[in-house]
C-alpha positions as a LaTeX table, in Angstrom:
\begin{tabular}{lrrr}
\hline
Residue & $x$ (\AA) & $y$ (\AA) & $z$ (\AA) \\
\hline
Met1 & 16.92 & $-11.92$ & $-25.88$ \\
Thr2 & 20.51 & $-11.03$ & $-26.57$ \\
Pro3 & 22.31 & $-9.68$ & $-23.49$ \\
Val4 & 23.63 & $-6.12$ & $-23.53$ \\
Glu5 & 26.95 & $-5.08$ & $-22.01$ \\
Asp6 & 25.47 & $-3.10$ & $-19.09$ \\
Glu7 & 22.42 & $-5.33$ & $-18.60$ \\
Pro8 & 21.40 & $-5.82$ & $-14.94$ \\
Glu9 & 21.95 & $-9.30$ & $-13.54$ \\
Val10 & 18.25 & $-9.62$ & $-12.75$ \\
Ala11 & 17.51 & $-9.53$ & $-16.51$ \\
His12 & 19.79 & $-12.49$ & $-17.33$ \\
Gly13 & 17.89 & $-15.57$ & $-18.48$ \\
Leu14 & 14.79 & $-13.71$ & $-19.64$ \\
Thr15 & 14.03 & $-14.95$ & $-23.14$ \\
Thr16 & 10.79 & $-13.19$ & $-24.08$ \\
Arg17 & 9.31 & $-9.74$ & $-23.82$ \\
Ala18 & 6.50 & $-11.17$ & $-21.66$ \\
Glu19 & 9.05 & $-12.49$ & $-19.14$ \\
Leu20 & 10.73 & $-9.09$ & $-19.04$ \\
Val21 & 7.42 & $-7.28$ & $-18.53$ \\
Glu22 & 6.46 & $-9.70$ & $-15.75$ \\
Lys23 & 9.85 & $-9.25$ & $-14.06$ \\
Ile24 & 9.42 & $-5.46$ & $-14.20$ \\
Arg25 & 5.93 & $-5.80$ & $-12.70$ \\
Val26 & 7.25 & $-7.99$ & $-9.85$ \\
Leu27 & 10.14 & $-5.61$ & $-9.13$ \\
Gly28 & 7.76 & $-2.64$ & $-9.18$ \\
Gln29 & 5.46 & $-4.39$ & $-6.69$ \\
Asp30 & 8.46 & $-5.14$ & $-4.46$ \\
Val31 & 9.41 & $-1.47$ & $-4.48$ \\
Leu32 & 5.82 & $-0.44$ & $-3.70$ \\
Asp33 & 5.65 & $-2.94$ & $-0.82$ \\
Gly34 & 8.91 & $-1.56$ & 0.58 \\
Val35 & 7.70 & 2.02 & 0.38 \\
Asn36 & 4.40 & 1.12 & 2.06 \\
Phe37 & 6.27 & $-0.69$ & 4.84 \\
Gly38 & 8.54 & 2.30 & 5.38 \\
Phe39 & 5.62 & 4.72 & 5.43 \\
Asp40 & 3.65 & 2.60 & 7.91 \\
Asn41 & 6.78 & 2.35 & 10.06 \\
Val42 & 7.17 & 6.15 & 10.14 \\
Val43 & 3.49 & 6.60 & 11.02 \\
Asp44 & 3.89 & 4.15 & 13.91 \\
Gln45 & 6.99 & 5.99 & 15.13 \\
Leu46 & 5.13 & 9.31 & 15.02 \\
Lys47 & 2.26 & 7.80 & 17.00 \\
Val48 & 4.75 & 6.75 & 19.70 \\
Leu49 & 6.26 & 10.22 & 19.83 \\
Asn50 & 2.87 & 11.99 & 19.69 \\
Pro51 & 0.31 & 9.65 & 21.32 \\
Thr52 & $-2.37$ & 12.33 & 21.60 \\
Val53 & $-2.42$ & 13.13 & 17.87 \\
Glu54 & $-5.03$ & 11.31 & 15.79 \\
Asp55 & $-4.53$ & 10.68 & 12.11 \\
Glu56 & $-7.14$ & 11.30 & 9.42 \\
Glu57 & $-7.73$ & 7.60 & 8.85 \\
Glu58 & $-8.81$ & 7.12 & 12.46 \\
Asp59 & $-11.06$ & 10.19 & 12.21 \\
Glu60 & $-12.65$ & 8.88 & 9.00 \\
Gln61 & $-13.27$ & 5.47 & 10.58 \\
Glu62 & $-14.91$ & 7.10 & 13.60 \\
Asp63 & $-17.06$ & 9.30 & 11.33 \\
Asp64 & $-18.12$ & 6.26 & 9.29 \\
Glu65 & $-19.06$ & 4.35 & 12.45 \\
Lys66 & $-21.06$ & 7.29 & 13.80 \\
Gly67 & $-22.84$ & 7.69 & 10.46 \\
Gln68 & $-23.80$ & 4.02 & 10.37 \\
Glu69 & $-25.13$ & 4.20 & 13.94 \\
Glu70 & $-27.24$ & 7.27 & 13.10 \\
Glu71 & $-28.64$ & 5.59 & 9.98 \\
Gly72 & $-29.65$ & 2.55 & 12.02 \\
His73 & $-31.66$ & 4.65 & 14.52 \\
Gly74 & $-33.87$ & 6.26 & 11.86 \\
Glu75 & $-35.12$ & 3.02 & 10.28 \\
Ser76 & $-38.53$ & 1.57 & 10.99 \\
Asp77 & $-39.74$ & $-2.04$ & 10.86 \\
Ser78 & $-42.78$ & $-1.53$ & 8.62 \\
\hline
\end{tabular}
């Protein structure tokens, strides 16, 4: 592809639309990974500051475990 005056450096050397689309996908995934890391980091910091507070994910996991235990008690071996 022909370079444009204000083209980002990351786009230099891309010769096909498919390469450009793949580069955009990779950069998007990198951004998503960074946001997820930052979010997980904030959650961990909040857990340190508020150790007695449980998050919904922990509650859901506990509910799932309790539900599986209850289902196991009602089964028969017939």
